[in-house]
C-alpha positions as CSV (number, residue, x, y, z in Angstrom):
1,X,107.7,6.5,61.4
2,X,104.0,6.8,62.2
3,X,101.7,4.0,60.9
4,X,97.9,4.1,60.9
5,X,96.7,0.5,60.5
6,X,93.0,0.0,59.8
7,X,90.7,-2.6,61.3
8,X,91.7,-5.3,58.9
9,X,95.3,-5.1,60.1
10,X,94.5,-5.0,63.9
11,X,92.1,-7.9,63.6
12,X,94.6,-10.0,61.5
13,X,97.4,-9.2,63.9
14,X,95.6,-10.6,67.0
15,X,93.2,-13.2,65.4
16,X,95.4,-16.2,64.7
17,X,93.0,-17.8,62.2
18,X,92.7,-14.6,60.1
19,X,93.8,-15.1,56.5
20,X,96.3,-12.2,56.9
21,X,97.6,-13.0,60.4
22,X,101.1,-14.0,59.2
23,X,101.5,-10.9,57.0
24,X,100.2,-8.6,59.7
25,X,102.6,-10.2,62.3
26,X,105.6,-9.9,59.9
27,X,104.7,-6.2,59.2
28,X,104.4,-5.4,62.9
29,X,107.8,-7.1,63.6
30,X,109.5,-5.4,60.7
31,X,108.4,-2.0,62.0
32,X,109.0,-2.7,65.6
33,X,110.6,0.7,66.1
34,X,107.8,2.6,64.4
35,X,104.6,4.0,66.0
36,X,101.5,2.0,65.3
37,X,98.6,4.4,66.1
38,X,95.4,3.4,67.9
39,X,92.4,5.9,68.0
40,X,89.0,5.9,69.7
41,X,87.7,5.0,66.3
42,X,89.8,1.9,66.2
43,X,88.4,0.9,69.6
44,X,84.9,1.1,68.3
45,X,85.3,-0.5,64.9
46,X,87.9,-3.2,65.8
47,X,86.1,-4.4,68.9
48,X,82.7,-4.3,67.2
49,X,84.1,-6.3,64.2
50,X,85.4,-9.0,66.6
51,X,82.0,-9.1,68.4
52,X,80.2,-9.4,65.1
53,X,82.5,-12.3,64.1
54,X,81.3,-14.2,67.2
55,X,77.6,-14.0,66.5
56,X,75.2,-15.8,64.2
57,X,74.6,-19.4,63.2
58,X,78.2,-20.0,62.1
59,X,80.4,-17.6,64.0
60,X,84.0,-17.0,62.7
61,X,85.3,-16.9,66.2
62,X,84.0,-18.2,69.6
63,X,82.6,-15.5,71.9
64,X,85.3,-16.2,74.5
65,X,88.0,-15.8,71.9
66,X,86.6,-12.5,70.7
67,X,86.7,-11.2,74.3
68,X,90.2,-12.5,74.7
69,X,91.4,-10.7,71.5
70,X,89.7,-7.5,72.6
71,X,91.3,-7.7,76.0
72,X,94.7,-8.4,74.3
73,X,94.3,-5.3,72.0
74,X,93.4,-3.1,75.0
75,X,96.4,-4.4,76.9
76,X,98.6,-3.7,73.8
77,X,97.5,-0.1,74.0
78,X,98.1,0.2,77.7
79,X,101.6,-1.2,77.5
80,X,102.5,0.9,74.5
81,X,102.6,-1.5,71.6
82,X,100.1,0.8,70.0
83,X,100.1,4.5,70.6
84,X,96.8,5.9,71.7
85,X,96.2,9.2,69.9
86,X,93.1,11.4,69.4
87,X,92.2,13.9,66.8
88,X,89.6,16.6,66.9
89,X,86.5,14.8,65.5
90,X,85.3,18.0,63.8
91,X,88.4,18.0,61.7
92,X,88.1,14.2,61.0
93,X,84.5,14.5,59.9
94,X,85.3,17.6,57.8
95,X,88.1,15.7,56.1
96,X,85.9,12.6,55.6
97,X,83.4,14.8,53.8
98,X,86.0,16.3,51.6
99,X,87.4,12.9,50.6
100,X,83.9,11.6,49.9
101,X,83.2,14.7,47.8
102,X,86.4,14.3,45.8
103,X,86.3,10.5,45.4
104,X,83.0,9.1,46.4
105,X,81.6,8.9,42.9
106,X,84.7,7.1,41.4
107,X,85.9,4.9,44.3
108,X,84.2,2.4,46.6
109,X,84.2,3.9,50.1
110,X,82.2,2.8,53.1
111,X,81.7,5.5,55.7
112,X,83.8,3.5,58.2
113,X,86.7,3.5,55.6
114,X,86.3,7.3,55.1
115,X,86.6,7.8,58.8
116,X,89.9,5.8,59.0
117,X,91.4,7.5,56.0
118,X,90.3,10.9,57.3
119,X,91.6,10.2,60.8
120,X,95.0,9.1,59.4
121,X,95.2,12.2,57.2
122,X,94.3,14.6,60.0
123,X,97.0,13.0,62.2
124,X,99.5,13.4,59.4
125,X,100.7,9.8,59.4
126,X,103.5,8.6,57.2
127,X,101.9,5.2,56.2
128,X,98.3,3.9,56.1
129,X,98.2,0.1,56.3
130,X,95.3,-2.2,55.4
131,X,94.4,-5.5,53.8
132,X,91.3,-3.8,52.2
133,X,92.2,-2.9,48.6
134,X,89.3,-0.5,48.3
135,X,90.4,1.4,51.4
136,X,94.0,1.4,50.2
137,X,92.8,3.0,46.9
138,X,90.9,5.6,48.8
139,X,93.9,6.4,51.1
140,X,96.1,6.8,48.1
141,X,93.5,9.1,46.4
142,X,93.4,11.2,49.6
143,X,97.2,11.6,49.3
144,X,98.4,9.1,51.9
145,X,101.2,6.6,51.4
146,X,99.4,3.2,51.6
147,X,100.7,-0.3,52.2
148,X,99.2,-3.7,51.9
149,X,101.5,-6.1,54.0
150,X,102.6,-9.2,52.1
């Protein structure tokens, strides 16, 4: 089975203090034989999210920990815990526009969320996984099977 986790899942999986860390870890272990996909878009958004968590007057994570988590995620890709896969960005952007046109007036959808959902749809994944309820609703509206780990 192919699984496209969004940023909330990957951050929760490797950031031990995340509210959803236990649920993400349980989901990852339960689906140990399945393919968890990692795209260039994941690399940008997941790593940027972790860097943003480390900045400001009251950072969520220390800078050194953000770098450690990013390194761990990149190592996970290299050793095959997550399958690196690329799609044609023209198709992803075309699909993101179609999803926005169909659902952008009725559902909350950030541009980053649109890109994740469109990327997953273009890849033809079996499951879209997230802790973001708005993104799960968008994924379902786009025709994907969506799961919020518990």
